[in-house]
C-alpha positions in Angstrom: -6.0 10.7 -15.9 -9.0 8.7 -17.0 -11.3 6.9 -14.5 -9.7 3.5 -15.3 -6.2 4.7 -14.4 -7.5 6.3 -11.2 -9.3 3.1 -10.2 -6.2 1.0 -10.9 -4.1 3.4 -8.9 -6.5 3.2 -6.0 -6.5 -0.6 -6.1 -2.7 -0.6 -6.0 -2.7 1.7 -2.9 -5.1 -0.6 -1.2 -3.1 -3.6 -2.1 0.2 -2.1 -0.8 -1.6 -1.1 2.4 -2.8 -4.6 2.9 0.7 -6.0 2.3 2.1 -3.6 4.9 -0.6 -4.6 7.4 0.2 -8.3 6.8 3.9 -7.7 7.3 3.3 -5.8 10.5 1.0 -8.5 11.9 3.5 -11.2 11.1 6.4 -9.2 12.6 4.4 -8.9 15.8 3.9 -12.6 16.0 0.4 -13.1 14.8 -0.3 -16.6 13.5 -0.8 -16.9 9.8 -4.3 -18.4 10.4 -5.3 -15.2 12.2 -3.8 -13.0 9.6 -5.8 -14.9 7.0 -9.0 -14.4 8.9 -8.5 -10.6 9.2 -7.4 -10.1 5.6 -9.5 -12.6 3.7 -6.5 -14.1 2.1 -5.4 -17.8 2.3 -2.5 -18.8 4.4 -0.7 -19.8 1.2 -1.2 -16.3 -0.3 0.2 -14.8 2.9 3.2 -17.1 2.8 4.0 -15.9 -0.7 4.0 -12.2 0.5 6.3 -13.0 3.4 
């Protein structure tokens, strides 16, 4: 694997982890505004993931 593929794979793992974190926060009743603060995403981006 070249460095570019490794970097891309690493980014995908981080992205999937962030999505799982967002889903867990939402499932536990955290308001979208708070999820946005913790993840650095907008509430609109979070809504698209849910």
